[in-house]
N, C-alpha and C positions, 0 to 999 in steps of 0.2 A: 889827730882827733881831739876835739875839745871836750866833748861830753861823752859819757857812757850812755848811749841811746836808751837802753833798757831801764837804766836807773832814772834817767830824766823822764821817760814816759810813765814810770811807776810813780814818781813824784807828782806829775800832772794828774794822774788818776786819783791819788790821795787828796790833792788840792781840790779837785772838782767835787769830791765827796763832802768837802767842808765849806763850800761856797755859801754865802759870801764870806770872804776873809778880809778882815780889817788890817790896814797897813798904813805906814807913813811914807811919804816920798823922800828920796835921797836929796841931798843938796844939789847934786848935778841935775836931777830932774826938775827941781824947782827953778834952777837957773835957766834951763832950756825953755820952760814955760814962760818965764819972765820975758824972754826975747820975743815971745808970741803974744805979749800983753795979757797973760793970764796970771793973776796974782794968787799964788799958793804959798803956804808956809810949811816948813819942815815938820811942824807939830800938828798939822791938819790931817785928820783921819780920812783915808780914801777906802773905797771898797773894791776888792778884786771880785768881779762878777763873772769872769770866765778866764780860762787859762788853756794854753796849748803849747806844743813843742814844735819849733820851726827848724829842727835839725841843728847841726853844728854852727851854722851861720847865725841863726837867730836865738837859739837856746829856748828856755822856757819863757814865754811871754804871757802877760796878763792884761785883760781888758778891764778898764777902771771906770768906776762911778765916782764923780767928784761930789763934795758937799755943797756944790752950787751948780746951777744949770750951765752947760756948755753946748755950743753948736756942734763941736767936733767930738768924735769918739777917740779915745786914747788907748793904744796898746803899747805897753812898755815892757822892756826886759825885766825879769824878776830880780836881776842884779841891781836895779835902780829903786828897789822898794825895801822898806824896813818893817818886818812883821812884828806884831806885838809879842813880847817875850813869853807871855803865858799861853800862846797858841800851841796846840798839840803838835803842829808841824814846824814850829819855830826852829828847832835844832836841825832838822833835816834840810830845811830851806836854807839856813845859814851855811851849812856844810856845802850845799850845792853852789851857793853864791861865791864862797871863798874859792872852791875848786875851779869854777868857771873863770873867775877873774884871773886866778893864777895861771890857768892854761892859756887864756887869751894873751896874757903878758909874755908867755914863753913862745908864742907863735911868731 
């Protein structure tokens, strides 16, 4: 088991109550987008406009709004985002990210 489902669902519920949430993309996410010819920088703010839990396989995922128009909708794992440090959920989200990445590595 990668996630504690109740804990993850609780985090999703708290995140939904705070939407939109501003975040930065990870280097890995920026690299993936570059391969799709989408130019994004690690210091560009994105908006999380929705969130959901996709079970152990998908974890907590976020629907994003970019600072520019895109034809596609993007849903990305919460582990590929960096929340602003002053956000009220920043500590809880960071704990979730660390625990999920650690548990995935152990699988």
